[in-house]
C-alpha positions, -999 to +999 in steps of 0.1 A: -247+188-514-286+177-521-293+145-498-308+114-517-351+110-519-358+083-500-394+068-497-415+079-473-392+106-461-408+138-456-398+167-476-376+193-462-401+228-458-372+251-462-362+236-497-382+259-520-407+237-544-404+262-572-380+261-596-389+295-614-376+322-594-405+351-585-417+375-615-401+400-593-372+391-589-368+382-628-380+415-635-354+431-615-325+409-623-332+420-664-306+440-678-317+476-679-326+489-715-338+527-710-318+557-697-303+544-661-311+582-643-348+574-656-349+541-645-336+550-610-364+571-607-391+550-621-380+522-596-381+546-566-416+558-576-407+592-586-420+591-623-460+595-627-473+569-650-492+586-680-518+557-682-531+531-660-549+494-669-563+475-641-570+441-648-587+431-613-611+407-619-609+400-656-599+362-668-569+358-691-594+355-720-604+392-715-570+408-702-548+398-731-570+422-758-567+446-730-533+448-725-524+446-762-547+478-771-536+496-742-501+493-748-499+499-781-524+525-780-504+545-751-474+544-774-494+556-805-505+586-783-465+593-769-469+580-736-434+568-723-445+554-688-478+534-684-490+512-649-504+481-657-523+466-624-528+429-621-535+427-585-515+404-563-537+369-567-560+351-541-545+328-521-557+294-527-538+260-517-564+234-525-545+203-515-532+190-552-500+174-551-486+202-576-487+238-561-509+265-578-491+300-580-508+328-564-519+354-592-528+342-627-525+378-643-497+389-622-473+361-638-483+363-671-488+394-682-448+399-679-448+368-707-474+390-728-455+419-725-421+399-736-440+386-771-451+404-801-468+429-809-458+441-777-422+434-769-415+459-799-432+486-782-415+483-747-385+492-734-384+481-701-410+460-676-404+465-639-425+458-605-441+491-594-435+511-565-452+505-532-475+541-539-483+526-570-494+491-566-460+472-555-460+437-561-499+438-577-485+464-607-461+467-637-443+498-647-441+496-686-418+520-699-426+523-737-404+535-769-411+567-789-427+559-823-409+569-853 
């Protein structure tokens, strides 16, 4: 049971401020749309990405068209597994009343991948294995062109 809020009371530090689960938890809890055996190999880092896009240091305005061109181009040439590196983001606490999330690109890229035109090209998006970048990168498993 959650206790009522009292004006002037201190917030419980054990209670999270964020109502959304972390990006990695949301992606790993999403249903598996690809072959289960390949999914297991991919999440264990045993599949080698056929292409890689590094978005480090880019703004949202620069990163979005790069991501669209990369994903659609990779699918057009028949690639199945690509790696999108976003970085983990900088730790910054500017003391505002509303907390700021770390890693703007890390949180935005999965949302972009779920929207057209890229959503039709993608079967699965999962956080990368540690040897491919861990929480600062995503595996994007592409559909075959027909």
